[in-house]
C-alpha positions in Angstrom: 151.7 137.7 126.8 149.6 135.8 128.2 147.2 136.2 131.9 144.5 134.2 133.8 142.2 133.9 136.7 141.0 130.8 138.3 140.0 127.7 136.6 137.5 125.2 137.1 137.0 122.4 134.8 133.6 120.7 134.1 132.6 117.7 131.8 131.2 120.0 129.3 134.3 122.6 129.2 133.5 125.6 126.5 135.5 127.9 125.6 134.9 131.4 124.0 137.5 133.2 121.7 137.4 137.1 121.6 139.3 139.0 118.3 139.1 142.6 117.8 137.5 142.4 114.4 135.6 140.2 112.0 138.2 139.4 109.5 140.7 138.2 113.0 137.9 136.2 113.6 137.2 134.2 110.2 141.0 133.4 109.9 140.8 132.0 113.3 137.8 129.8 112.7 139.2 128.3 109.6 142.6 127.4 111.3 140.8 125.8 114.3 138.2 123.8 112.7 141.1 121.9 110.6 143.1 121.4 113.9 140.2 120.9 116.3 138.1 118.2 113.6 140.9 115.9 114.8 140.1 115.7 118.2 136.1 116.0 117.2 135.8 119.3 119.4 133.0 121.1 117.6 134.0 125.4 116.8 131.5 127.8 116.0 131.9 131.3 114.0 129.1 133.2 115.8 127.5 136.2 114.1 124.9 136.8 116.2 123.1 136.5 119.9 124.2 132.8 120.4 127.0 133.4 121.6 125.8 133.9 125.2 123.6 130.9 124.7 124.9 127.8 126.6 126.2 125.1 124.5 125.2 121.2 124.3 128.6 119.3 125.0 132.2 120.7 124.5 132.4 123.3 121.9 135.2 126.5 120.8 133.1 129.8 120.0 134.8 132.6 118.0 133.2 136.3 117.7 134.5 139.5 117.1 134.2 142.1 120.1 131.1 144.2 117.9 129.4 140.5 117.7 129.7 140.2 121.6 128.8 143.9 122.7 125.4 143.6 120.3 125.0 140.1 122.0 124.8 142.3 125.5 122.6 145.1 124.2 120.1 142.1 123.1 120.6 139.4 125.7 121.2 139.0 129.5 123.4 136.5 130.2 121.7 135.7 133.4 119.2 134.7 131.7 120.8 132.2 128.8 123.1 130.5 131.6 125.9 131.7 129.7 128.9 130.2 131.7 132.5 130.1 129.3 134.9 127.6 131.4 137.3 129.7 129.5 137.7 132.9 127.6 140.6 133.5 125.5 141.2 137.5 124.3 143.1 138.1 121.1 145.0 140.8 119.8 144.8 143.0 122.7 147.4 145.8 121.3 144.4 146.2 119.3 142.3 146.8 122.7 139.7 149.7 121.4 136.7 150.8 123.0 134.2 148.3 121.6 136.2 145.4 122.5 137.0 146.7 125.9 133.6 147.4 126.9 132.7 144.0 125.7 134.9 142.3 128.0 134.3 144.5 130.2 130.6 143.8 130.5 131.5 140.1 130.1 134.0 140.3 133.2 131.3 141.7 135.1 128.5 138.8 133.8 131.1 135.9 135.2 132.3 137.3 138.3 131.0 134.6 140.2 131.8 131.9 138.0 135.4 130.4 138.0 136.0 131.4 134.4 139.3 131.0 133.2 140.7 134.4 131.4 144.0 134.0 129.0 145.1 137.3 126.9 147.2 137.8 124.4 149.0 140.9 122.7 151.9 142.0 120.7 154.4 143.3 123.1 153.6 146.2 125.2 155.9 148.8 127.2 154.1 148.2 130.1 151.7 145.4 130.2 151.1 145.4 134.0 147.7 147.0 134.1 146.5 144.6 131.5 147.4 141.8 133.6 146.0 143.5 136.4 142.5 144.1 134.3 142.3 140.2 134.4 143.3 139.5 138.2 146.4 138.2 136.9 149.3 137.4 139.7 153.0 138.7 138.8 154.3 135.4 138.3 151.8 134.3 135.8 152.1 137.6 133.4 154.7 136.4 130.2 155.9 139.3 128.8 158.3 139.9 126.3 159.9 143.4 124.3 160.0 143.4 120.4 164.0 143.1 120.3 164.0 139.6 122.7 162.1 137.5 119.6 163.9 134.7 118.7 163.7 134.9 114.9 165.8 137.4 112.9 164.6 140.6 112.3 165.9 143.9 111.1 164.1 147.1 110.6 165.1 150.5 109.4 163.0 153.9 109.5 163.4 156.1 106.7 162.0 159.8 107.4 160.5 161.5 104.7 159.8 165.5 105.0 157.3 165.9 102.0 153.6 166.2 103.5 151.1 163.4 102.4 150.6 163.4 98.6 151.2 162.0 95.2 154.3 163.8 95.1 155.2 161.8 98.6 154.4 158.1 97.2 156.7 159.3 93.9 159.7 160.1 96.5 159.3 156.5 97.9 158.8 154.5 95.1 162.7 154.1 94.4 163.5 153.3 97.9 160.7 150.7 97.8 162.7 149.1 94.9 165.8 149.1 96.2 164.1 147.4 99.3 162.6 145.4 96.7 166.3 144.5 95.4 167.6 143.1 99.0 164.8 140.0 98.6 166.7 136.5 98.3 166.3 134.4 95.0 163.4 132.2 95.9 161.6 134.9 98.4 158.9 137.7 98.1 157.8 140.7 99.1 155.2 142.6 100.5 154.9 146.3 100.1 151.7 147.7 102.7 150.3 151.1 101.0 147.6 153.8 102.1 144.5 152.9 100.1 143.3 150.2 97.1 143.7 152.9 95.0 147.3 153.2 95.5 148.0 149.5 94.6 148.2 149.5 90.6 149.9 152.8 90.4 152.2 151.7 93.0 152.7 148.6 90.9 152.8 150.5 87.9 155.9 152.7 89.4 157.9 149.5 90.2 157.6 147.5 87.3 158.8 150.8 85.7 161.7 151.1 87.3 162.0 147.2 87.3 162.0 147.3 83.7 164.4 150.1 82.9 167.0 148.1 85.4 166.7 145.0 84.3 166.0 146.1 80.5 163.8 143.1 80.6 159.6 143.1 80.5 159.4 140.4 82.7 158.9 142.4 85.9 159.8 140.4 88.9 158.8 136.9 87.7 161.4 134.2 88.3 163.6 133.2 85.3 162.9 129.9 85.7 159.1 130.1 85.5 157.5 129.2 81.4 155.3 131.8 79.7 153.0 128.9 79.0 152.3 128.5 83.0 152.1 131.9 83.8 149.8 132.2 80.9 147.6 129.3 82.3 147.3 131.4 85.9 146.3 134.0 84.5 143.1 132.7 82.4 142.0 131.5 85.9 141.7 135.2 87.0 138.0 136.2 86.7 139.4 139.8 86.7 141.4 140.2 83.7 142.6 143.6 84.5 144.4 141.8 86.9 146.8 139.2 84.9 148.7 142.3 83.2 150.1 143.1 86.8 150.5 138.6 87.7 152.3 138.2 84.5 155.0 140.4 85.2 155.0 138.7 89.2 152.8 141.3 91.0 150.0 140.7 92.8 147.2 142.4 95.1 145.1 141.2 97.8 142.3 143.2 99.4 138.6 143.0 100.0 137.7 144.6 96.6 139.4 141.7 94.8 136.8 138.3 94.5 137.8 135.9 96.4 138.4 133.2 94.0 141.0 135.9 92.4 142.6 136.0 95.7 143.1 132.7 96.2 144.5 132.3 93.0 147.0 135.1 94.0 148.0 133.9 97.2 148.4 130.4 95.8 151.0 132.0 92.8 152.5 134.1 96.1 153.4 130.7 98.0 154.9 129.1 94.8 156.6 132.0 94.6 155.4 133.8 90.9 154.3 136.2 92.7 157.5 138.3 94.2 155.7 141.3 94.7 152.4 142.1 96.7 151.2 145.1 97.3 148.7 145.6 100.2 146.2 148.8 101.7 146.6 149.2 105.1 143.5 148.3 105.8 144.0 144.4 104.8 146.6 144.2 106.8 144.8 142.1 109.3 143.0 139.7 107.0 146.6 138.9 105.1 147.4 135.6 106.0 151.1 135.4 104.5 154.7 136.5 105.7 157.6 137.8 103.6 161.5 138.0 103.7 160.9 141.9 103.0 158.4 144.1 104.0 157.9 147.7 103.0 155.4 150.5 104.2 155.0 153.2 102.0 154.3 155.9 104.8 151.9 155.8 107.9 148.9 157.9 106.8 146.0 157.7 105.0 143.0 160.0 104.1 139.4 159.0 105.8 137.6 160.0 108.8 137.0 160.0 112.5 134.5 158.8 114.6 134.5 162.7 115.9 134.0 164.0 112.3 130.4 165.3 112.3 130.7 166.9 109.2 132.1 163.6 107.2 135.3 165.5 106.0 137.8 163.7 104.8 141.7 164.7 106.7 144.8 162.7 107.0 144.9 160.3 109.5 147.7 158.0 111.2 148.1 154.8 111.2 147.7 153.2 114.6 150.6 151.7 116.4 149.1 148.4 116.3 148.4 148.0 112.5 152.0 148.7 112.2 153.4 146.5 114.5 150.7 144.4 112.7 152.3 145.2 109.5 155.5 144.2 111.1 154.8 140.5 112.2 154.5 139.4 108.4 158.5 139.5 108.3 158.5 137.6 111.4 159.2 133.9 109.9 160.4 130.7 111.9 161.8 129.6 108.4 164.3 132.9 108.0 165.7 136.6 108.9 163.0 139.4 107.6 163.9 143.0 107.2 161.5 145.5 107.6 161.2 148.6 105.8 158.9 151.4 107.3 158.8 155.1 105.5 157.2 158.0 107.8 156.9 161.5 108.1 160.3 162.9 110.1 158.3 164.0 113.3 157.2 160.3 114.2 160.5 158.6 112.8 162.0 158.4 116.7 158.8 158.0 118.4 157.7 154.8 115.8 161.4 153.5 116.3 160.9 153.6 120.0 157.7 151.6 120.1 158.8 148.9 117.7 162.0 148.7 119.7 160.3 148.6 123.4 156.8 148.0 122.8 153.4 149.5 122.3 151.8 152.0 124.7 148.3 151.3 125.2 145.1 152.9 127.1 141.5 153.2 127.3 139.1 154.8 124.8 136.0 153.9 126.8 135.6 157.8 127.8 136.0 159.6 124.7 134.2 157.0 122.4 130.7 156.9 122.5 130.5 153.4 122.3 129.0 153.1 126.6 126.9 156.1 125.6 125.6 153.7 122.9 125.2 150.6 125.0 123.4 153.3 127.8 120.8 154.3 125.1 119.5 150.4 124.9 119.3 150.1 128.2 115.3 150.3 129.8 116.1 151.8 132.7 117.2 155.0 134.0 120.6 154.6 134.9 120.9 158.2 136.4 119.3 156.8 139.1 121.8 154.3 139.3 124.8 155.7 138.9 126.8 153.0 141.2 125.9 150.5 139.3 127.1 152.1 136.7 130.5 152.6 138.3 130.5 148.8 139.4 130.7 147.6 135.8 133.1 150.1 134.9 135.6 148.3 137.6 136.0 145.5 135.5 137.1 147.7 132.9 140.8 148.3 131.5 140.2 151.9 131.8 139.5 151.2 135.9 143.3 150.6 136.0 144.3 153.4 133.6 143.0 156.0 135.8 144.6 155.4 138.7 148.4 154.4 137.3 148.0 157.4 134.6 145.1 159.9 135.7 146.3 162.6 133.7 146.0 161.1 130.3 142.0 161.0 131.4 141.9 164.4 132.4 142.2 163.5 136.0 143.8 164.8 138.8 144.0 162.1 141.6 144.5 158.6 141.8 141.4 157.9 143.1 139.8 155.0 141.1 135.8 155.7 142.4 136.4 159.6 142.3 137.7 158.9 138.9 135.7 156.9 137.6 132.6 159.1 139.4 133.7 162.2 137.0 133.3 159.8 133.9 130.1 158.6 134.5 128.9 162.2 134.9 130.5 162.8 131.3 128.7 160.1 129.9 125.1 160.6 131.4 125.2 164.3 130.0 125.5 162.6 126.4 122.2 160.2 126.8 119.3 162.0 126.3 116.6 162.6 128.9 113.8 159.9 128.8 
């Protein structure tokens, strides 16, 4: 999906690219730096308040939403001469309170500038409010449903009645092994698990089933790969414990693995020597490879929420955007992909519907602490400037959704200003008295 507003080209045209996470910002920076060096356009990965300063000449700046928000907390864009010609918002399906508030402040700061906005998102069930957020004319909105893609992708959803536990992962082992068996010769599989701790136990389970079936200890290593080549690759690994798995065609990818080892594993994966790559769910955003078969072993994990005051761990669900990102790793231009999703029975129909028709998207600003934390950093007494905060919120995605879906935000009318006023009163109650 692409959304945009007015444009005014200048001699020193510069672009700001916003991503939801720092990992995605690093990935985009690496890709752009290689491409833009050929046309002499500098690319900068911004990790400080420099994002609000005006560059000298043409430039592309890449910034994570949290960094942009911190910049607004520490600097005034009116004082820094902040005037981007083009703003590109990536992965808007991952819009959280930090991302939305950062873009809201950016839209407010550039309201009198001829800044062009472009947004990209995974398929949404209704993108019209997102387009309206950027003042997009209906004719400028391009939207496709997941089933309209050109690439061949099949997916199946298998439900389980066992609660999140070791028994559940054991039950998922056999269908995961069966899914891997469908991988064409010379292709790979990616397995997403709930945590880093699950990576090795899952690998051992799969290798055991492979050995029993094939009556061989080679694991998933192709028959054409020599033992000497595998040994040379394993010797280069800094973490010797990875060699036991890599030598059998299984690799892991997550931030807990040293960078050099990750690069070796990705290289062997690209060569087809590692045929099964096991990835914890929280590394999906930084995973740079695709596969003929992608398996998601469950859609829950153990973690804490922002609202959890005690810090107690509990069973949480993957976000829909995370599942869609996992599915995207099975979308390939070179051939067909297959996506296997294992989940709890009660969410099977919902996940199937959204994977077919697109994701829902709602604002999280009203229920998160992002705006409250931002208000605490302001020197002004915002309680005396309620209308000013309402005006800023009018540049938010929330301002659109309280009109089209008011019940989701506990609103009883479709009056935008009235609903925003009520939400602002709730935010002020969370700000300590001076």
